C-alpha positions as CSV (number, residue, x, y, z in Angstrom):
1,M,-5.1,39.8,-35.7
2,K,-6.6,36.4,-35.3
3,I,-3.4,35.1,-33.6
4,N,-3.3,38.1,-31.2
5,S,-7.0,37.5,-30.4
6,C,-6.3,33.8,-29.6
7,L,-3.3,34.7,-27.4
8,K,-5.4,37.2,-25.5
9,N,-8.1,34.6,-24.9
10,I,-5.5,32.0,-23.7
11,I,-3.9,34.5,-21.4
12,F,-7.3,35.4,-20.0
13,I,-8.1,31.8,-19.3
14,I,-4.8,31.2,-17.6
15,I,-5.3,34.2,-15.4
16,L,-8.8,33.0,-14.5
17,L,-7.6,29.6,-13.6
18,L,-4.8,30.9,-11.5
19,T,-6.9,33.4,-9.6
20,N,-9.6,30.8,-8.9
21,K,-7.2,28.0,-8.0
22,I,-8.4,26.1,-5.0
23,K,-6.0,25.3,-2.2
24,P,-7.5,22.1,-0.9
25,M,-5.3,21.7,2.2
26,E,-6.5,25.1,3.4
27,C,-10.2,24.5,3.0
28,E,-12.2,24.8,6.2
29,I,-14.1,21.6,7.0
30,T,-16.6,21.1,9.8
31,K,-18.4,17.9,10.9
32,H,-21.3,17.1,13.2
33,V,-22.8,13.8,14.2
34,L,-26.1,13.1,16.0
35,Q,-27.0,9.6,17.1
36,N,-30.5,8.4,16.3
37,N,-33.1,8.6,19.1
38,K,-35.4,5.9,18.0
39,P,-36.1,3.5,20.9
40,I,-35.9,-0.3,20.3
41,R,-38.6,-2.3,21.9
42,C,-37.8,-5.9,22.8
43,P,-40.7,-8.4,23.1
44,E,-39.0,-10.1,26.1
45,F,-38.9,-6.8,27.9
46,P,-42.0,-4.9,26.8
47,N,-41.6,-2.1,29.4
48,N,-38.0,-1.3,28.5
49,K,-36.6,0.8,25.7
50,F,-33.1,0.3,24.3
51,T,-31.1,2.8,22.2
52,R,-29.6,1.8,18.9
53,E,-25.9,2.4,18.3
54,N,-24.9,5.1,15.9
55,E,-24.5,3.2,12.6
56,D,-23.0,6.2,10.6
57,R,-19.3,6.4,10.0
58,D,-17.3,9.2,8.3
59,I,-13.8,10.1,7.2
60,I,-12.0,13.4,6.4
61,N,-8.7,12.8,4.8
62,R,-6.9,16.0,3.7
63,E,-3.9,14.2,2.3
64,W,-5.5,11.3,0.4
65,D,-3.2,11.9,-2.6
66,K,-1.1,15.0,-3.0
67,D,-3.5,17.9,-3.2
68,I,-6.7,15.9,-3.2
69,I,-9.1,15.9,-0.2
70,Y,-11.2,12.8,0.4
71,L,-14.5,13.1,2.3
72,G,-16.8,10.2,3.0
73,I,-20.0,9.4,4.9
74,Y,-21.1,5.8,5.3
75,D,-24.7,5.3,6.5
76,G,-24.9,1.9,8.0
77,H,-28.0,-0.2,8.7
78,G,-28.5,-3.5,10.4
79,T,-25.3,-2.9,12.3
80,S,-22.4,-0.5,11.9
81,D,-20.1,-3.3,10.7
82,T,-20.2,-2.6,7.0
83,A,-20.0,1.2,7.5
84,E,-16.9,0.6,9.8
85,Y,-15.3,-1.5,7.1
86,L,-15.9,1.2,4.5
87,R,-14.4,3.9,6.7
88,N,-11.3,1.7,7.2
89,N,-10.8,0.4,3.7
90,L,-12.7,2.1,0.8
91,H,-10.5,5.1,0.5
92,S,-7.3,3.0,0.6
93,N,-8.6,0.5,-2.0
94,I,-9.5,3.4,-4.4
95,L,-6.1,5.0,-3.8
96,K,-4.1,1.8,-4.6
97,I,-5.9,1.5,-7.9
98,Y,-5.6,5.2,-8.7
99,Q,-1.8,5.0,-8.1
100,Q,-1.6,2.1,-10.5
101,T,-3.9,3.5,-13.3
102,N,-3.7,7.3,-12.8
103,N,-7.4,7.2,-13.7
104,L,-9.6,8.4,-10.8
105,I,-13.0,7.5,-12.3
106,R,-11.8,4.0,-13.0
107,A,-10.2,3.7,-9.6
108,I,-13.5,4.8,-7.9
109,N,-15.6,2.2,-9.9
110,Q,-13.1,-0.6,-9.3
111,G,-12.5,0.4,-5.7
112,F,-16.2,0.3,-4.9
113,S,-16.5,-3.1,-6.6
114,Q,-13.5,-4.6,-4.8
115,T,-14.5,-3.3,-1.4
116,N,-18.0,-4.8,-1.7
117,K,-16.6,-8.2,-2.7
118,E,-14.4,-8.1,0.4
119,I,-17.4,-7.3,2.5
120,L,-19.5,-10.1,1.0
121,Q,-16.7,-12.6,1.5
122,D,-16.6,-11.8,5.2
123,E,-19.2,-13.9,7.0
124,T,-19.0,-11.8,10.1
125,I,-20.2,-8.6,8.5
126,K,-21.8,-9.4,5.1
127,N,-25.4,-9.3,6.3
128,S,-25.1,-5.7,7.5
129,G,-25.3,-2.9,4.9
130,S,-24.2,0.6,4.3
131,C,-24.7,3.5,1.9
132,A,-21.7,5.5,0.9
133,I,-21.2,9.0,-0.5
134,V,-17.6,10.2,-1.1
135,A,-16.1,13.4,-2.5
136,F,-12.7,14.0,-4.1
137,I,-11.8,17.7,-4.0
138,L,-9.2,18.6,-6.5
139,K,-7.8,22.1,-7.4
140,D,-10.2,22.5,-10.4
141,K,-13.1,20.1,-9.8
142,I,-15.1,18.0,-7.4
143,I,-15.9,14.3,-8.0
144,I,-18.8,12.8,-6.2
145,A,-19.4,9.0,-6.0
146,N,-22.7,7.9,-4.4
147,C,-24.2,4.6,-3.6
148,G,-27.4,4.9,-1.6
149,D,-29.5,7.7,-0.2
150,S,-27.0,10.0,1.3
151,R,-26.5,13.3,-0.6
152,A,-24.0,15.9,-1.8
153,V,-25.0,19.5,-2.5
154,L,-23.0,22.6,-3.5
155,G,-23.7,26.2,-2.5
156,K,-23.0,29.1,-4.8
157,N,-24.7,32.5,-5.5
158,N,-27.4,31.7,-3.0
159,Q,-28.4,28.6,-5.0
160,I,-28.1,24.9,-4.1
161,I,-26.8,22.5,-6.7
162,Q,-27.5,18.8,-6.0
163,L,-24.5,16.7,-7.0
164,S,-25.9,13.3,-6.4
165,N,-29.1,11.3,-6.8
166,D,-30.9,9.5,-4.0
167,H,-30.9,5.8,-4.7
168,K,-34.1,5.1,-2.8
169,I,-36.4,2.5,-4.2
170,N,-39.0,5.1,-5.2
171,N,-36.4,6.4,-7.7
172,V,-38.0,5.4,-11.0
173,N,-34.6,4.6,-12.6
174,E,-33.7,2.3,-9.8
175,Q,-37.2,0.6,-9.9
176,Q,-36.7,-0.1,-13.6
177,R,-33.4,-1.8,-13.0
178,I,-34.8,-4.0,-10.3
179,I,-37.9,-5.0,-12.3
180,Q,-35.7,-5.7,-15.4
181,N,-33.6,-8.1,-13.2
182,N,-36.7,-9.9,-12.0
183,G,-36.8,-8.3,-8.5
184,L,-39.9,-7.8,-6.5
185,L,-41.2,-4.4,-5.3
186,N,-43.6,-4.4,-2.4
187,I,-45.7,-1.4,-1.3
188,V,-45.4,-0.7,2.4
189,P,-48.1,1.6,3.6
190,A,-46.4,2.1,7.0
191,T,-43.8,4.5,5.6
192,T,-44.4,7.8,3.9
193,I,-40.8,8.5,3.0
194,N,-40.1,5.4,1.0
195,P,-43.3,3.7,-0.1
196,Y,-41.4,1.0,-1.9
197,T,-39.0,-1.6,-0.5
198,M,-37.1,-4.4,-2.2
199,N,-38.4,-7.8,-1.1
200,S,-35.6,-10.2,-0.3
201,H,-37.3,-13.1,-2.0
202,S,-37.8,-13.0,-5.8
203,D,-40.7,-15.5,-5.9
204,T,-44.0,-13.5,-6.1
205,T,-45.8,-16.3,-4.4
206,Y,-44.1,-15.3,-1.2
207,K,-45.0,-11.6,-1.4
208,N,-47.4,-11.8,1.6
209,Q,-44.7,-13.4,3.9
210,N,-42.8,-11.3,6.4
211,W,-39.5,-11.1,4.4
212,N,-36.8,-8.6,5.1
213,T,-37.1,-5.5,3.1
214,L,-34.8,-2.7,2.0
215,A,-35.7,0.9,1.2
216,I,-32.6,1.6,-0.9
217,A,-31.5,0.3,-4.3
218,R,-27.8,0.6,-3.9
219,T,-25.8,-0.5,-0.9
220,F,-22.7,-2.3,0.2
221,G,-23.1,-5.6,1.9
222,D,-26.7,-6.7,2.6
223,A,-25.9,-10.3,1.5
224,M,-29.5,-11.4,1.9
225,F,-30.5,-9.1,-1.0
226,V,-27.7,-10.0,-3.4
227,E,-27.0,-13.7,-2.9
228,P,-29.2,-16.5,-4.3
229,P,-32.1,-16.9,-4.4
230,M,-32.1,-13.2,-5.1
231,P,-31.5,-12.4,-8.8
232,A,-28.3,-10.5,-9.6
233,G,-28.4,-6.8,-10.5
234,C,-31.3,-5.7,-8.3
235,I,-29.4,-4.3,-5.3
236,I,-25.9,-3.1,-6.4
237,A,-22.9,-1.3,-4.9
238,E,-22.1,0.5,-8.1
239,P,-21.4,4.2,-7.6
240,E,-23.1,7.0,-9.6
241,I,-20.3,9.4,-10.3
242,T,-20.7,13.2,-10.9
243,T,-17.9,15.5,-11.9
244,Y,-18.3,19.2,-11.3
245,D,-15.9,21.8,-12.7
246,L,-15.2,24.6,-10.2
247,Q,-15.9,28.1,-11.5
248,G,-14.5,30.1,-8.7
249,D,-17.7,31.3,-7.1
250,E,-18.5,28.2,-5.1
251,E,-19.0,28.7,-1.3
252,F,-19.4,25.3,0.3
253,L,-19.9,21.6,-0.3
254,I,-22.2,19.6,2.0
255,L,-22.2,15.8,2.4
256,A,-24.9,14.3,4.7
257,S,-26.7,11.1,5.5
258,D,-30.4,10.8,4.8
259,G,-31.2,11.6,8.4
260,L,-30.6,15.3,7.3
261,W,-32.3,15.2,3.9
262,D,-35.5,13.6,5.1
263,K,-36.3,16.8,7.0
264,I,-34.2,19.6,5.4
265,K,-34.9,20.5,1.8
266,N,-32.1,21.7,-0.4
267,Q,-33.6,25.2,-1.0
268,K,-33.8,25.8,2.8
269,I,-30.1,25.4,3.4
270,Y,-29.1,28.9,2.6
271,N,-31.9,30.3,4.9
272,I,-30.6,28.2,7.8
273,I,-27.0,29.1,7.2
274,N,-27.7,32.8,6.8
275,L,-29.6,32.9,10.1
276,N,-26.7,31.2,11.9
277,Q,-23.6,32.7,10.2
278,S,-21.4,32.6,13.3
279,K,-22.0,29.0,14.1
280,N,-20.8,25.6,12.9
281,T,-22.8,24.9,9.7
282,S,-22.7,21.1,10.1
283,E,-24.0,21.4,13.7
284,I,-26.7,23.9,12.8
285,L,-28.1,21.7,10.0
286,A,-28.0,18.5,12.0
287,T,-29.7,20.1,15.0
288,K,-32.3,21.7,12.8
289,A,-33.2,18.3,11.2
290,R,-33.5,16.8,14.7
291,Q,-35.8,19.6,15.8
292,K,-38.0,18.9,12.7
293,G,-38.4,15.3,13.8
294,S,-35.6,13.3,12.2
295,A,-35.0,10.3,14.5
296,D,-32.3,8.8,12.3
297,D,-28.5,9.0,12.7
298,I,-27.4,12.3,11.2
299,T,-23.9,13.0,9.9
300,V,-23.0,16.2,8.2
301,I,-19.7,17.3,6.7
302,T,-19.3,20.9,5.3
303,L,-16.4,22.1,3.3
304,Y,-15.9,25.9,2.8
305,F,-13.8,26.7,-0.2
306,K,-10.7,28.9,0.2
307,R,-8.8,30.3,-2.8
308,Q,-5.5,32.0,-3.5
């Protein structure tokens, strides 16, 4: 009787896996990009306003490796140089390591590290920076790798599950790492979103000087924050990796740069989607964030799950 019971359980699990099996190549994916509308004022031309370039970059690769979809959003700052480098190289660096090791988690970690080294060795781009959030969609799971303050969320049963942590400097865990590595945190009253920024000079005697500051704790590039005299380990390009096992009732996955999340709360996403069911979800969310006052670049990628 025990053997029969075990067999029944095994058969049930197999049937469940087969009926919920995801067909990655057939998933519906939408994307929308809105360029920031913050004007630049130049002291030499006080009456003129200049528009910044869009510093976000993204990638949708349905054939990254066999039945694995690769999605990525790279939120650049300073210039778009590092974000552009990530779009062109991060996925291929990870893939090369994955094909050698057959270990995706190891490949992600090593791929992030290798790509950041390449950026810091390139004098033409190393002083620009970029966050990165990437997703690997397999048949039975999602793997999210995040470095910075972009975000990934999953929608199921009218609930939003956050699959990444924002690596802003007001994140307590990130603050602790910076302090432990002798970094300097400065309070900047001018911003209400990120009250803490990482000072690019480690000597506290310089804390009143006008040093460059950074509002994120993890980023690619940004050489001025990672090369001497800055202490090592304060600003890092190490990804935080989350693995989510698919259950069969997931509806969508959303990746977006912080231009969306600064204005749209997780719990409001279903309300926005339900009110605009016939429209492009990525476009609706980006437009809503702009209407609510987001002046940043906004990039949104939405994947809707399809099953056999």
